[in-house]
PyMOL Python script that loads the backbone (N, CA, C, O; Angstrom):
from pymol import cmd

cmd.read_pdbstr("""\
ATOM      1  N   MET A   1      -1.910   2.884 -37.241  1.00  0.00           N
ATOM      2  CA  MET A   1      -1.948   3.710 -36.001  1.00  0.00           C
ATOM      3  C   MET A   1      -2.715   3.695 -34.779  1.00  0.00           C
ATOM      4  O   MET A   1      -2.492   4.367 -33.772  1.00  0.00           O
ATOM      5  N   ALA A   2      -3.564   2.928 -34.953  1.00  0.00           N
ATOM      6  CA  ALA A   2      -4.417   2.797 -33.984  1.00  0.00           C
ATOM      7  C   ALA A   2      -3.445   1.705 -33.030  1.00  0.00           C
ATOM      8  O   ALA A   2      -3.397   1.871 -31.812  1.00  0.00           O
ATOM      9  N   LEU A   3      -2.739   0.665 -33.647  1.00  0.00           N
ATOM     10  CA  LEU A   3      -2.067  -0.145 -32.901  1.00  0.00           C
ATOM     11  C   LEU A   3      -1.189   0.737 -32.267  1.00  0.00           C
ATOM     12  O   LEU A   3      -1.322   0.736 -31.044  1.00  0.00           O
ATOM     13  N   LEU A   4      -0.265   1.551 -32.745  1.00  0.00           N
ATOM     14  CA  LEU A   4       0.862   2.354 -32.051  1.00  0.00           C
ATOM     15  C   LEU A   4       0.019   3.129 -30.903  1.00  0.00           C
ATOM     16  O   LEU A   4       0.468   3.169 -29.757  1.00  0.00           O
ATOM     17  N   ALA A   5      -1.227   3.749 -31.240  1.00  0.00           N
ATOM     18  CA  ALA A   5      -1.684   4.691 -29.826  1.00  0.00           C
ATOM     19  C   ALA A   5      -2.298   3.279 -28.957  1.00  0.00           C
ATOM     20  O   ALA A   5      -2.724   3.718 -27.888  1.00  0.00           O
ATOM     21  N   ARG A   6      -2.442   2.200 -28.998  1.00  0.00           N
ATOM     22  CA  ARG A   6      -2.842   1.704 -28.028  1.00  0.00           C
ATOM     23  C   ARG A   6      -1.242   1.024 -27.210  1.00  0.00           C
ATOM     24  O   ARG A   6      -1.234   0.702 -26.022  1.00  0.00           O
ATOM     25  N   LEU A   7      -0.147   0.925 -28.012  1.00  0.00           N
ATOM     26  CA  LEU A   7       0.986   0.458 -27.780  1.00  0.00           C
ATOM     27  C   LEU A   7       1.421   1.722 -26.421  1.00  0.00           C
ATOM     28  O   LEU A   7       1.640   1.490 -25.232  1.00  0.00           O
ATOM     29  N   LEU A   8       1.430   2.929 -27.086  1.00  0.00           N
ATOM     30  CA  LEU A   8       1.547   4.086 -26.193  1.00  0.00           C
ATOM     31  C   LEU A   8       0.743   4.207 -24.906  1.00  0.00           C
ATOM     32  O   LEU A   8       1.233   4.619 -23.855  1.00  0.00           O
ATOM     33  N   GLN A   9      -0.530   3.821 -25.054  1.00  0.00           N
ATOM     34  CA  GLN A   9      -1.332   3.887 -23.961  1.00  0.00           C
ATOM     35  C   GLN A   9      -0.655   2.823 -22.853  1.00  0.00           C
ATOM     36  O   GLN A   9      -0.521   3.152 -21.674  1.00  0.00           O
ATOM     37  N   LEU A  10      -0.249   1.530 -23.357  1.00  0.00           N
ATOM     38  CA  LEU A  10       0.158   0.559 -22.514  1.00  0.00           C
ATOM     39  C   LEU A  10       1.675   0.987 -21.979  1.00  0.00           C
ATOM     40  O   LEU A  10       1.962   0.540 -20.869  1.00  0.00           O
ATOM     41  N   LEU A  11       2.489   1.650 -22.520  1.00  0.00           N
ATOM     42  CA  LEU A  11       3.552   1.966 -22.024  1.00  0.00           C
ATOM     43  C   LEU A  11       3.361   3.130 -20.862  1.00  0.00           C
ATOM     44  O   LEU A  11       3.954   3.099 -19.784  1.00  0.00           O
ATOM     45  N   ARG A  12       2.531   4.053 -21.226  1.00  0.00           N
ATOM     46  CA  ARG A  12       1.883   5.155 -20.202  1.00  0.00           C
ATOM     47  C   ARG A  12       1.719   4.522 -18.830  1.00  0.00           C
ATOM     48  O   ARG A  12       2.312   4.840 -17.799  1.00  0.00           O
ATOM     49  N   PHE A  13       0.697   3.452 -19.021  1.00  0.00           N
ATOM     50  CA  PHE A  13      -0.147   2.629 -18.003  1.00  0.00           C
ATOM     51  C   PHE A  13       1.194   1.876 -16.905  1.00  0.00           C
ATOM     52  O   PHE A  13       1.208   1.880 -15.674  1.00  0.00           O
ATOM     53  N   LEU A  14       2.303   1.235 -17.922  1.00  0.00           N
ATOM     54  CA  LEU A  14       3.302   0.562 -17.261  1.00  0.00           C
ATOM     55  C   LEU A  14       4.198   1.594 -16.448  1.00  0.00           C
ATOM     56  O   LEU A  14       4.661   1.423 -15.320  1.00  0.00           O
ATOM     57  N   GLU A  15       4.334   2.672 -17.251  1.00  0.00           N
ATOM     58  CA  GLU A  15       5.441   3.810 -16.091  1.00  0.00           C
ATOM     59  C   GLU A  15       4.286   4.431 -15.167  1.00  0.00           C
ATOM     60  O   GLU A  15       4.925   5.230 -14.482  1.00  0.00           O
ATOM     61  N   GLU A  16       3.115   4.507 -14.810  1.00  0.00           N
ATOM     62  CA  GLU A  16       2.531   4.898 -13.593  1.00  0.00           C
ATOM     63  C   GLU A  16       2.701   3.900 -12.727  1.00  0.00           C
ATOM     64  O   GLU A  16       3.142   4.124 -11.599  1.00  0.00           O
ATOM     65  N   LEU A  17       2.340   2.545 -13.183  1.00  0.00           N
ATOM     66  CA  LEU A  17       2.438   1.224 -12.286  1.00  0.00           C
ATOM     67  C   LEU A  17       3.852   1.350 -11.704  1.00  0.00           C
ATOM     68  O   LEU A  17       3.901   1.636 -10.508  1.00  0.00           O
ATOM     69  N   LEU A  18       4.908   1.198 -12.302  1.00  0.00           N
ATOM     70  CA  LEU A  18       6.186   1.528 -11.885  1.00  0.00           C
ATOM     71  C   LEU A  18       6.567   2.535 -10.823  1.00  0.00           C
ATOM     72  O   LEU A  18       7.394   2.406  -9.920  1.00  0.00           O
ATOM     73  N   ALA A  19       5.770   3.591 -11.126  1.00  0.00           N
ATOM     74  CA  ALA A  19       5.927   4.826 -10.108  1.00  0.00           C
ATOM     75  C   ALA A  19       5.317   4.627  -9.069  1.00  0.00           C
ATOM     76  O   ALA A  19       5.764   5.194  -8.072  1.00  0.00           O
ATOM     77  N   PHE A  20       4.096   3.767  -8.916  1.00  0.00           N
ATOM     78  CA  PHE A  20       3.248   3.223  -7.855  1.00  0.00           C
ATOM     79  C   PHE A  20       4.037   2.330  -6.982  1.00  0.00           C
ATOM     80  O   PHE A  20       4.087   2.404  -5.754  1.00  0.00           O
ATOM     81  N   LEU A  21       4.644   1.481  -7.731  1.00  0.00           N
ATOM     82  CA  LEU A  21       5.339   0.426  -6.726  1.00  0.00           C
ATOM     83  C   LEU A  21       6.478   1.108  -6.509  1.00  0.00           C
ATOM     84  O   LEU A  21       6.951   0.619  -5.484  1.00  0.00           O
ATOM     85  N   ASP A  22       7.135   1.906  -6.874  1.00  0.00           N
ATOM     86  CA  ASP A  22       8.265   2.792  -6.150  1.00  0.00           C
ATOM     87  C   ASP A  22       7.908   3.456  -4.989  1.00  0.00           C
ATOM     88  O   ASP A  22       8.609   3.481  -3.977  1.00  0.00           O
ATOM     89  N   ILE A  23       6.524   4.148  -5.150  1.00  0.00           N
ATOM     90  CA  ILE A  23       6.070   4.664  -3.720  1.00  0.00           C
ATOM     91  C   ILE A  23       5.890   3.568  -2.882  1.00  0.00           C
ATOM     92  O   ILE A  23       6.469   3.799  -1.820  1.00  0.00           O
ATOM     93  N   LEU A  24       5.322   2.425  -2.881  1.00  0.00           N
ATOM     94  CA  LEU A  24       5.266   1.048  -2.117  1.00  0.00           C
ATOM     95  C   LEU A  24       6.646   0.427  -1.647  1.00  0.00           C
ATOM     96  O   LEU A  24       6.650  -0.355  -0.697  1.00  0.00           O
ATOM     97  N   ALA A  25       7.570   0.696  -2.164  1.00  0.00           N
ATOM     98  CA  ALA A  25       8.885   0.489  -1.708  1.00  0.00           C
ATOM     99  C   ALA A  25       9.716   1.033  -0.556  1.00  0.00           C
ATOM    100  O   ALA A  25      10.611   0.463   0.068  1.00  0.00           O
ATOM    101  N   THR A  26       9.096   2.585  -0.370  1.00  0.00           N
ATOM    102  CA  THR A  26       9.357   3.192   0.675  1.00  0.00           C
ATOM    103  C   THR A  26       8.849   2.879   1.957  1.00  0.00           C
ATOM    104  O   THR A  26       7.735   2.363   2.048  1.00  0.00           O
ATOM    105  N   PRO A  27       9.400   3.081   2.767  1.00  0.00           N
ATOM    106  CA  PRO A  27       8.884   2.629   4.415  1.00  0.00           C
ATOM    107  C   PRO A  27       7.496   3.304   4.475  1.00  0.00           C
ATOM    108  O   PRO A  27       6.590   2.582   4.891  1.00  0.00           O
ATOM    109  N   VAL A  28       7.202   4.485   4.153  1.00  0.00           N
ATOM    110  CA  VAL A  28       5.690   4.841   4.211  1.00  0.00           C
ATOM    111  C   VAL A  28       4.928   3.779   3.236  1.00  0.00           C
ATOM    112  O   VAL A  28       4.001   3.120   3.707  1.00  0.00           O
ATOM    113  N   GLY A  29       5.271   3.633   2.041  1.00  0.00           N
ATOM    114  CA  GLY A  29       4.295   2.801   1.466  1.00  0.00           C
ATOM    115  C   GLY A  29       4.194   1.657   2.236  1.00  0.00           C
ATOM    116  O   GLY A  29       3.035   1.355   2.522  1.00  0.00           O
ATOM    117  N   GLN A  30       5.098   0.903   2.671  1.00  0.00           N
ATOM    118  CA  GLN A  30       5.129  -0.545   3.235  1.00  0.00           C
ATOM    119  C   GLN A  30       4.163  -0.295   4.343  1.00  0.00           C
ATOM    120  O   GLN A  30       3.367  -1.201   4.591  1.00  0.00           O
ATOM    121  N   ILE A  31       4.113   0.836   5.065  1.00  0.00           N
ATOM    122  CA  ILE A  31       3.172   1.019   6.355  1.00  0.00           C
ATOM    123  C   ILE A  31       2.054   1.018   5.803  1.00  0.00           C
ATOM    124  O   ILE A  31       1.299   0.152   6.246  1.00  0.00           O
ATOM    125  N   ALA A  32       1.587   1.749   4.883  1.00  0.00           N
ATOM    126  CA  ALA A  32       0.516   1.803   4.474  1.00  0.00           C
ATOM    127  C   ALA A  32      -0.180   0.614   3.612  1.00  0.00           C
ATOM    128  O   ALA A  32      -1.399   0.729   3.480  1.00  0.00           O
ATOM    129  N   SER A  33       0.219  -0.111   3.224  1.00  0.00           N
ATOM    130  CA  SER A  33       0.116  -1.148   2.570  1.00  0.00           C
ATOM    131  C   SER A  33      -0.183  -2.291   3.652  1.00  0.00           C
ATOM    132  O   SER A  33      -1.006  -3.189   3.468  1.00  0.00           O
ATOM    133  N   LEU A  34       0.520  -2.153   4.696  1.00  0.00           N
ATOM    134  CA  LEU A  34       0.286  -3.186   5.450  1.00  0.00           C
ATOM    135  C   LEU A  34      -0.818  -2.789   6.484  1.00  0.00           C
ATOM    136  O   LEU A  34      -1.333  -3.662   7.183  1.00  0.00           O
ATOM    137  N   GLY A  35      -1.123  -1.696   6.567  1.00  0.00           N
ATOM    138  CA  GLY A  35      -2.558  -1.223   7.031  1.00  0.00           C
ATOM    139  C   GLY A  35      -3.856  -1.577   6.457  1.00  0.00           C
ATOM    140  O   GLY A  35      -4.865  -2.058   6.974  1.00  0.00           O
ATOM    141  N   VAL A  36      -3.609  -1.253   5.375  1.00  0.00           N
ATOM    142  CA  VAL A  36      -4.833  -1.545   3.987  1.00  0.00           C
ATOM    143  C   VAL A  36      -5.185  -2.749   3.929  1.00  0.00           C
ATOM    144  O   VAL A  36      -6.370  -3.069   3.840  1.00  0.00           O
ATOM    145  N   LEU A  37      -3.835  -3.928   3.988  1.00  0.00           N
ATOM    146  CA  LEU A  37      -4.167  -5.309   4.013  1.00  0.00           C
ATOM    147  C   LEU A  37      -4.978  -6.028   5.397  1.00  0.00           C
ATOM    148  O   LEU A  37      -5.868  -6.854   5.601  1.00  0.00           O
ATOM    149  N   LEU A  38      -4.062  -5.151   6.179  1.00  0.00           N
ATOM    150  CA  LEU A  38      -4.544  -5.777   7.412  1.00  0.00           C
ATOM    151  C   LEU A  38      -6.184  -5.738   7.882  1.00  0.00           C
ATOM    152  O   LEU A  38      -6.891  -6.584   8.430  1.00  0.00           O
ATOM    153  N   TYR A  39      -6.444  -4.378   7.414  1.00  0.00           N
ATOM    154  CA  TYR A  39      -7.943  -4.151   7.312  1.00  0.00           C
ATOM    155  C   TYR A  39      -8.830  -4.674   6.771  1.00  0.00           C
ATOM    156  O   TYR A  39      -9.924  -4.715   7.334  1.00  0.00           O
ATOM    157  N   GLY A  40      -8.651  -5.228   5.539  1.00  0.00           N
ATOM    158  CA  GLY A  40      -9.055  -5.874   4.777  1.00  0.00           C
ATOM    159  C   GLY A  40      -9.069  -7.267   5.357  1.00  0.00           C
ATOM    160  O   GLY A  40     -10.106  -7.895   5.140  1.00  0.00           O
ATOM    161  N   GLY A  41      -8.392  -7.705   5.856  1.00  0.00           N
ATOM    162  CA  GLY A  41      -8.060  -8.938   6.339  1.00  0.00           C
ATOM    163  C   GLY A  41      -9.144  -9.253   7.461  1.00  0.00           C
ATOM    164  O   GLY A  41      -9.880 -10.235   7.546  1.00  0.00           O
ATOM    165  N   LEU A  42      -9.031  -8.067   8.361  1.00  0.00           N
ATOM    166  CA  LEU A  42      -9.862  -8.315   9.501  1.00  0.00           C
ATOM    167  C   LEU A  42     -11.313  -8.047   8.966  1.00  0.00           C
ATOM    168  O   LEU A  42     -12.129  -8.834   9.446  1.00  0.00           O
ATOM    169  N   LEU A  43     -11.646  -7.461   8.408  1.00  0.00           N
ATOM    170  CA  LEU A  43     -12.853  -7.270   7.973  1.00  0.00           C
ATOM    171  C   LEU A  43     -13.298  -8.583   7.102  1.00  0.00           C
ATOM    172  O   LEU A  43     -14.464  -8.907   7.324  1.00  0.00           O
ATOM    173  N   THR A  44     -12.789  -9.187   6.406  1.00  0.00           N
ATOM    174  CA  THR A  44     -13.164 -10.570   5.717  1.00  0.00           C
ATOM    175  C   THR A  44     -13.308 -11.754   6.808  1.00  0.00           C
ATOM    176  O   THR A  44     -14.031 -12.731   6.613  1.00  0.00           O
ATOM    177  N   PHE A  45     -12.528 -11.555   8.002  1.00  0.00           N
ATOM    178  CA  PHE A  45     -12.630 -12.324   8.941  1.00  0.00           C
ATOM    179  C   PHE A  45     -13.743 -12.120  10.123  1.00  0.00           C
ATOM    180  O   PHE A  45     -13.829 -12.760  11.171  1.00  0.00           O
ATOM    181  N   GLY A  46     -14.605 -11.006   9.641  1.00  0.00           N
ATOM    182  CA  GLY A  46     -15.558 -10.840  10.283  1.00  0.00           C
ATOM    183  C   GLY A  46     -15.491  -9.868  11.306  1.00  0.00           C
ATOM    184  O   GLY A  46     -16.435  -9.899  12.095  1.00  0.00           O
ATOM    185  N   SER A  47     -14.690  -9.078  11.485  1.00  0.00           N
ATOM    186  CA  SER A  47     -14.551  -7.968  12.585  1.00  0.00           C
ATOM    187  C   SER A  47     -15.543  -6.589  11.887  1.00  0.00           C
ATOM    188  O   SER A  47     -15.746  -6.386  10.690  1.00  0.00           O
ATOM    189  N   ASP A  48     -15.970  -5.899  12.883  1.00  0.00           N
ATOM    190  CA  ASP A  48     -16.633  -4.670  12.229  1.00  0.00           C
ATOM    191  C   ASP A  48     -15.949  -3.948  11.908  1.00  0.00           C
ATOM    192  O   ASP A  48     -14.786  -4.350  11.939  1.00  0.00           O
ATOM    193  N   ALA A  49     -16.145  -2.509  11.417  1.00  0.00           N
ATOM    194  CA  ALA A  49     -15.179  -1.565  10.849  1.00  0.00           C
ATOM    195  C   ALA A  49     -14.515  -0.853  11.656  1.00  0.00           C
ATOM    196  O   ALA A  49     -13.430  -0.381  11.315  1.00  0.00           O
ATOM    197  N   SER A  50     -15.082  -0.629  12.966  1.00  0.00           N
ATOM    198  CA  SER A  50     -14.389   0.304  13.468  1.00  0.00           C
ATOM    199  C   SER A  50     -13.020  -0.926  14.395  1.00  0.00           C
ATOM    200  O   SER A  50     -11.817  -0.749  14.589  1.00  0.00           O
ATOM    201  N   THR A  51     -13.614  -1.687  14.632  1.00  0.00           N
ATOM    202  CA  THR A  51     -12.537  -2.670  15.381  1.00  0.00           C
ATOM    203  C   THR A  51     -11.562  -2.873  14.474  1.00  0.00           C
ATOM    204  O   THR A  51     -10.444  -2.505  14.834  1.00  0.00           O
ATOM    205  N   ALA A  52     -11.687  -3.488  13.095  1.00  0.00           N
ATOM    206  CA  ALA A  52     -10.726  -3.431  12.129  1.00  0.00           C
ATOM    207  C   ALA A  52      -9.828  -2.311  12.039  1.00  0.00           C
ATOM    208  O   ALA A  52      -8.613  -2.425  12.200  1.00  0.00           O
ATOM    209  N   ALA A  53     -10.458  -1.150  11.764  1.00  0.00           N
ATOM    210  CA  ALA A  53      -9.372   0.101  11.629  1.00  0.00           C
ATOM    211  C   ALA A  53      -8.538   0.336  12.924  1.00  0.00           C
ATOM    212  O   ALA A  53      -7.352   0.664  12.939  1.00  0.00           O
ATOM    213  N   THR A  54      -9.356   0.113  14.038  1.00  0.00           N
ATOM    214  CA  THR A  54      -8.631   0.041  15.338  1.00  0.00           C
ATOM    215  C   THR A  54      -7.411  -0.688  15.271  1.00  0.00           C
ATOM    216  O   THR A  54      -6.347  -0.098  15.461  1.00  0.00           O
ATOM    217  N   LEU A  55      -7.447  -1.854  15.033  1.00  0.00           N
ATOM    218  CA  LEU A  55      -6.485  -2.823  14.992  1.00  0.00           C
ATOM    219  C   LEU A  55      -5.338  -2.588  13.842  1.00  0.00           C
ATOM    220  O   LEU A  55      -4.140  -2.819  14.003  1.00  0.00           O
ATOM    221  N   ALA A  56      -5.797  -2.210  12.950  1.00  0.00           N
ATOM    222  CA  ALA A  56      -5.210  -1.933  11.331  1.00  0.00           C
ATOM    223  C   ALA A  56      -4.317  -0.917  12.049  1.00  0.00           C
ATOM    224  O   ALA A  56      -3.171  -1.318  12.253  1.00  0.00           O
ATOM    225  N   GLY A  57      -4.574   0.164  12.420  1.00  0.00           N
ATOM    226  CA  GLY A  57      -4.196   1.506  12.605  1.00  0.00           C
ATOM    227  C   GLY A  57      -2.890   1.035  13.743  1.00  0.00           C
ATOM    228  O   GLY A  57      -1.734   1.306  13.421  1.00  0.00           O
ATOM    229  N   SER A  58      -3.100   0.499  14.738  1.00  0.00           N
ATOM    230  CA  SER A  58      -2.381   0.213  15.861  1.00  0.00           C
ATOM    231  C   SER A  58      -1.097  -0.627  15.380  1.00  0.00           C
ATOM    232  O   SER A  58       0.064  -0.276  15.590  1.00  0.00           O
ATOM    233  N   VAL A  59      -1.484  -1.774  14.711  1.00  0.00           N
ATOM    234  CA  VAL A  59      -0.496  -2.502  14.119  1.00  0.00           C
ATOM    235  C   VAL A  59       0.623  -1.548  13.206  1.00  0.00           C
ATOM    236  O   VAL A  59       1.849  -1.540  13.319  1.00  0.00           O
ATOM    237  N   ALA A  60      -0.152  -0.834  12.363  1.00  0.00           N
ATOM    238  CA  ALA A  60       0.503   0.145  11.423  1.00  0.00           C
ATOM    239  C   ALA A  60       1.249   1.031  11.906  1.00  0.00           C
ATOM    240  O   ALA A  60       2.161   1.391  11.161  1.00  0.00           O
ATOM    241  N   LEU A  61       1.164   1.641  13.163  1.00  0.00           N
ATOM    242  CA  LEU A  61       1.703   2.675  13.965  1.00  0.00           C
ATOM    243  C   LEU A  61       3.054   1.862  14.584  1.00  0.00           C
ATOM    244  O   LEU A  61       4.212   2.269  14.486  1.00  0.00           O
ATOM    245  N   GLY A  62       2.689   0.815  15.137  1.00  0.00           N
ATOM    246  CA  GLY A  62       3.875   0.176  15.599  1.00  0.00           C
ATOM    247  C   GLY A  62       4.870  -0.207  14.473  1.00  0.00           C
ATOM    248  O   GLY A  62       6.037   0.180  14.536  1.00  0.00           O
ATOM    249  N   PHE A  63       4.475  -0.867  13.576  1.00  0.00           N
ATOM    250  CA  PHE A  63       5.170  -1.143  12.344  1.00  0.00           C
ATOM    251  C   PHE A  63       5.982   0.141  11.868  1.00  0.00           C
ATOM    252  O   PHE A  63       7.129   0.011  11.442  1.00  0.00           O
ATOM    253  N   SER A  64       5.408   1.288  11.943  1.00  0.00           N
ATOM    254  CA  SER A  64       6.273   2.584  11.527  1.00  0.00           C
ATOM    255  C   SER A  64       6.878   2.872  12.662  1.00  0.00           C
ATOM    256  O   SER A  64       7.913   3.322  12.171  1.00  0.00           O
ATOM    257  N   CYS A  65       7.020   2.953  13.701  1.00  0.00           N
ATOM    258  CA  CYS A  65       7.746   3.028  14.704  1.00  0.00           C
ATOM    259  C   CYS A  65       9.049   1.935  14.742  1.00  0.00           C
ATOM    260  O   CYS A  65      10.103   2.417  15.156  1.00  0.00           O
ATOM    261  N   LEU A  66       9.062   0.782  14.422  1.00  0.00           N
ATOM    262  CA  LEU A  66       9.862  -0.111  14.005  1.00  0.00           C
ATOM    263  C   LEU A  66      10.847   0.428  12.966  1.00  0.00           C
ATOM    264  O   LEU A  66      12.050   0.537  13.202  1.00  0.00           O
ATOM    265  N   LEU A  67      10.162   0.827  11.568  1.00  0.00           N
ATOM    266  CA  LEU A  67      10.833   0.906  10.427  1.00  0.00           C
ATOM    267  C   LEU A  67      11.582   2.647  10.442  1.00  0.00           C
ATOM    268  O   LEU A  67      12.638   2.936   9.879  1.00  0.00           O
ATOM    269  N   THR A  68      10.845   3.458  11.109  1.00  0.00           N
ATOM    270  CA  THR A  68      11.841   4.824  11.188  1.00  0.00           C
ATOM    271  C   THR A  68      12.386   4.855  12.419  1.00  0.00           C
ATOM    272  O   THR A  68      12.792   6.014  12.502  1.00  0.00           O
ATOM    273  N   ARG A  69      12.627   4.352  13.345  1.00  0.00           N
ATOM    274  CA  ARG A  69      13.662   4.477  14.416  1.00  0.00           C
ATOM    275  C   ARG A  69      15.025   4.803  14.191  1.00  0.00           C
ATOM    276  O   ARG A  69      15.830   4.089  13.592  1.00  0.00           O
ATOM    277  N   PRO A  70      15.259   5.963  14.722  1.00  0.00           N
ATOM    278  CA  PRO A  70      17.078   6.251  14.476  1.00  0.00           C
ATOM    279  C   PRO A  70      17.955   5.069  14.611  1.00  0.00           C
ATOM    280  O   PRO A  70      17.777   4.228  15.492  1.00  0.00           O
ATOM    281  N   ARG A  71      18.750   5.019  13.876  1.00  0.00           N
ATOM    282  CA  ARG A  71      20.048   4.102  14.095  1.00  0.00           C
ATOM    283  C   ARG A  71      21.017   4.647  14.752  1.00  0.00           C
ATOM    284  O   ARG A  71      21.228   5.822  14.449  1.00  0.00           O
ATOM    285  N   ASN A  72      21.797   4.114  15.692  1.00  0.00           N
ATOM    286  CA  ASN A  72      22.525   4.876  16.146  1.00  0.00           C
ATOM    287  C   ASN A  72      24.130   4.329  16.029  1.00  0.00           C
ATOM    288  O   ASN A  72      25.051   5.019  16.466  1.00  0.00           O
TER     289      ASN A  72
END
""", "prot")
cmd.dss("prot")
cmd.show_as("cartoon", "prot")
cmd.util.cbc("prot")
cmd.orient("prot")
């Protein structure tokens, strides 16, 4: 029974993980992940937090405008 309970926990975890990855596949998820990754990268390479947040937010905003622009 304990093995079945662990298997059920694993399946629930995988289901939640797939739901999270579905969110990341949307344009909003792509923009958010770009912003977070860019922010972390800038912090890693020595920028202070406010500069990294400003630059990452600006790039994410530009990327958002590119992804969500209306198509004619």
